[in-house]
Structure formats: C-alpha cells, structure tokens
C-alpha positions in Angstrom: 46.3 0.0 54.7 43.1 2.0 55.1 39.9 2.2 53.0 37.8 5.4 53.2 34.3 3.9 53.3 32.4 7.2 53.0 33.4 10.4 51.1 31.8 12.8 48.7 34.4 13.4 46.0 31.7 15.0 43.8 31.2 17.8 46.3 33.0 21.1 46.5 35.9 21.7 47.1 37.0 18.0 46.5 35.6 17.7 43.0 38.0 20.5 41.8 41.0 18.9 43.5 40.4 15.1 43.2 44.0 14.4 42.0 45.4 16.2 45.0 42.9 14.5 47.4 43.8 11.1 46.0 47.5 11.8 46.3 47.0 12.9 49.9 45.0 9.7 50.6 47.8 7.6 49.1 50.5 9.4 51.1 48.4 8.5 54.2 48.1 4.8 53.3 44.5 5.1 52.1 44.4 2.5 49.3 40.8 2.9 48.2 37.8 5.2 48.6 34.1 4.8 48.4 32.4 8.0 47.1 28.7 8.4 47.7 26.2 10.0 45.4 23.1 11.6 47.0 21.0 12.5 44.0 20.7 11.6 40.4 23.0 14.4 39.4 25.5 13.6 42.1 25.3 9.9 41.2 26.2 10.7 37.6 29.3 12.6 38.8 30.2 9.6 41.0 30.0 7.4 37.9 32.4 9.7 36.0 34.8 9.7 39.0 34.9 5.9 39.4 35.5 5.5 35.7 38.6 7.8 35.9 40.2 6.6 39.1 41.1 2.9 39.6 41.1 3.0 43.4 37.8 4.9 43.7 34.5 3.0 44.0 31.0 4.3 44.2 27.6 4.1 46.0 24.8 5.9 44.2 21.2 6.9 45.2 19.0 9.5 46.6 19.3 11.0 50.1 16.1 10.5 52.1 15.6 14.2 52.5 15.6 14.6 48.7 13.1 11.8 47.9 10.1 14.1 47.5 9.5 14.3 43.8 12.6 12.3 43.0 11.5 8.7 43.5 10.9 8.2 39.8 14.6 8.8 39.3 15.4 5.5 41.1 15.0 3.7 37.8 17.7 6.0 36.3 20.0 5.3 39.2 19.5 1.6 38.8 20.5 1.9 35.1 23.7 3.8 36.2 24.5 1.0 38.7 24.2 -1.6 35.9 26.7 0.4 33.7 29.6 0.1 36.0 30.9 -2.8 38.2 32.7 -0.3 40.4 29.3 0.9 41.7 29.1 -1.3 44.8 25.8 -0.1 46.3 22.6 1.8 45.3 19.5 3.1 47.0 18.8 5.5 49.9 22.0 7.2 50.8 21.9 8.9 54.2 20.1 9.0 57.5 16.7 10.6 57.4 16.9 11.8 61.0 20.0 13.9 60.4 18.2 16.8 58.6 14.5 17.9 58.4 12.3 15.2 57.0 11.1 15.5 53.4 7.4 15.5 52.7 
C-alpha cells in the first residue's frame, strides 16, 4: 500500500480527470492521496476535492512566492481548515528557494 504525500489534483490537467487519476492510483496500490493548495483559490478547490473523494486529504495554504499581498488571506485559509477534518495541514506550502523570491 502506498500513500501519495504530495500532489496537486486542483491543477490542470488533473482537475479535469480526477476520477481517472484516482482509478489509476487505486490500480497501482495507492490507497490515499494528499493534495496541496498553494493559494486561497487553490485551497478552496482542494476543500471541494476532499469533500468529494473519501481517500483524498488536503493541505492548504499559500506558496511563499505568492505571499506578497496575500498574507491577509491566511485568516480565510484557517477558516477553511476548520471546516473540514480532512484538511491535515495549513500554512506556507512550498519551498521559497525553488522559484524567484516574492517581495
């Protein structure tokens, strides 16, 4: 049994093929997935996904390269976290040295 600990089911092209993605995962002994939100909008999509699919869990937050002008959205993300027990983590999602730094 395998758990996918980091995926982005809310990103293209996966979001348009989630049922097939999850079937492929099941056929490859992946029993559970953790999908990661990287912005408020992305985190809302993650919440919808985890509500619909029993074996998908979520982590929500803001990527460090998107923090400029978005830190006030942290409160909204915390509210999303409180709405669903399948949201396992929240906060900064990503590595700030991977892309250009935000101001």
